[in-house]
N, C-alpha and C positions, 0 to 999 in steps of 0.2 A: 503494499500499500504506500502511495506516495505521501509525502509530508502535506501537500495541499489538501488531500482527501482526508488525512488524519486531522488536519486543523478544522475542516467542515464538520466532520463527525464529532470532534470533541466540543466544539461550540454548541452543537445540538444537544448531546449527552451530559456533558458537564455543566454547560451554561443554562440550559432550559430545563432538562429532565432534573438535573441534581441541584438546580437553584444556584450555582455559583457564576451569577452574571458577570462579575468582574473579569472572567477569563477572555471576555472579547478583547480586552487590551493586550493579551497574550497572543491570540490567534489572528488578530487584524493587523494590517499594514499602517501606513502613516495617513491613510485616509479609509472610510468605510461608508461608501456610497449606498444609499438604501433606497430600494423600490417597492418595499411593503409599505403600502401608502400610509398607514397608521403610525409609522415608526419615523423619528426624525433621523437625519444623517448623523454618522459618526458613532464612536463608541458609547458615548454618553447618551445618545438617542436610543441605542440598544438597551443600555442599563435602565433609563427612565422607564421605558414601556414595559420590560419584562419584571422590573420590581413590583409594579401593580399586577401582573399577571400571577408572579408567585405568591403574592399576598392573598389572591382570590382563589388559588387552587392549593390542594394538599398532597394529592397523588397524581403523578404524571408518568403514565406508561408509554414512553416514546421509544419506537423501534424503527431502525434505519434498514429498509428491506432491500433496497438494491442502490447502486452508485455506479456513476459514469464518470470518467475523467477524459478531456481532450484538450491538449495544449495547456493553457493556463486556465481552462475552466474546469469546474466539477459540479456534479449533479447529484442530489440525494433525494430518494423517493421513500417518504416517512409516513408511518402509522401512529397516531396518538390516540391514546384513550385517557381522558382527564376526569379525574375522580371517580373511578369505577363506573364508567359509562356514562356520566353526566353529560360529556361531550365526547364524540369519535370524530376525528378528522383524517383526512388524507391531505398531506403537506408535500409540495414539490419545490424544491429549491435549487437555484443555480448561483454559483459564486464564480467571481473572477479573482484571480489572485495575482500578486506581484513576483518579483524575480527571486524573492525569498520565500515563496509558497505561502505568503501570508493573504488573508481575506481582504480584499479592497472594495468589492462591489457583490450586491445581493439583490435577487429578484425572486419572488415566490408567488404561488397560488395555493389556496387553501379551500377545501370544501368539506362537507359533511360526509362521513362515511356510512355507506350502507352494507349491511350483512349480506352474504352470498344468497341467502333466500329471499331478499328483497330485490335482487337485480333480474333483468330481463334474460340474461344468459344463464344465470345460476353460478356465474364465476365470481369469485372475490374481487373487489375493486383493486387490490393491490397485489395480492399474491399471484404466482405464476412462475413459468420458467425463466430462470436467470443464470445462465452460464455464458460468460464472456468468451466468444471464440471468433474465428475468422478476422483476426485483427488486420491482416493485409487487405481486407475489403472494407475498411473503415470509410475511406473517402467515397468508394463506389456506393456505399449503402446510405451516406449522407446525400448523396446526389440523387440517389432514387427517392428518397423522402421528399426532397425539395420539388423534384419534378411531380410527384404524387399530388402534393398540395397545390402546386402551381397550376398543373394541367387539369386535373380533375375537379378541384374545388373552385379555384379562382377563375380559369378559363372555361369552366362548365363542360369540359369533354368527358361527360360522365360513361360514355360508351368506351373510354379507355381504362376503365377502373381494373379490368382484368390483366392489363399490362403491368400493374403494380400489386395487387392484392391476389393472394393464393386462392384458387377456385377450390382446393381440396381441404385446407384447413386454414380457418382465420377465427382465432380465439379472441373474444371481445370482453374487455373489462369496464368499458362505459357502462355504468348501471341501467341505462335506458335502451341499450340496443342489443338484440339478440347476437349470437355467434353466426358466422358464415357471411360469405360475399353477398348473398341475396339480401341480408339485412343492410349492408353497405349501400347496395343499389337502391333500396327502399328509402333509406335515409336521404340520399341524394336526391331522389325523386320527389320527395314530399316536404322536406325540411327547409327552411329559411334559414340556412347556416352559411356564413360566407367568412372566409380568411381575408382580412383586410390587408395584413402584411405578415411575413415571417420576420421575427426580430433576430433570432439566432438559432442555428442548428449545430449540435454538437454529437458526437459519436464514439463509440468504442466497439470496434469489431460488428458483430450483428446486432448491436442495440443502438438506436439513434433517437436522440431527444429534439423535439422542436419547441420553440416558444414563440408565440404568435398573438397578435391581436385579431379577434374574430368579432363578428356580429351575429346574433341569434334572436330573431323576433324583434329587432331593433334595439336589443341591449348589447352594449359593447362588453366583451369578455378579454380576460387575459387567460390564455390556454396553453398549457404543457401536454404535448402528446409524447408518448414513448412507444417506440416500434421495435419489434423483433422482426428480423429478416432472415430466411433461409432461401438459399438457391435463387437470389434475385427477386424474390416475392415477399411481402408482408404477410407474416403468419400469425402475428399477435399484436394487440393494441390496448394501451392503458392511456387514459387522459386525466386532466384536472383542469376544471374550469372555475373561474371567479369573476363575478361583475366587476367592471372597473367603477370605483365610486366617482361621485361628482368631484370637479376639480376643487371645490372649496373644502373638501374633506382631506385632501392631500396635506402630508406634513413633509412631503420632499417632492422631487421633481416627477413623480408617477410611476406607474406599473413599468415603464419601458425607459 
């Protein structure tokens, strides 16, 4: 595990789960630019926000389920159970790091967790296959995901979906969409969902993460998508979406 990924994990587990919020000063660089809109920039912004969170919560079961790193960027996919089920969240976080592997910028998306028996596919929202392999195909797989979002969603070439998504196996972790490519086709045909722009794509081997701004039913969303790719086709998908709040509620420069 790289130092940059270790720093991101420790910030989560030591700083938030264990309540040692001052560790932000150890794991961040000479700046900490924040895009979680309710949190101010800098180490002090992190401390001020989580001080209140720690006072309100007593038990924080936080588990990092999967991680991806690409250049200076790291990504963590996290399950949180707060106060024994009072709140359950899926959080997706991306960090940029400096030349010393310290955290210097942070983007996140948070949504409510649904149990597997509440999802359309019967799949858990966050669990699933996670074995990093095919490292030599990282750039190829990132290009595949960018083209998929651009051509199928943005350019509305819905007929091309089979160029990107496996017709044999497509495991879906979005809680509202069933498994299989037919469900993707149905979604494309019936739902008013648009990717406005792709902010960042990172990848590691057969796993690719995109962070985008989207619009669904007139609501602006910040969206993380996680894709697993085999033999040049997408075979598994997780996502996490959060409404972009009104500008007057931001305590920093915003989600992107």
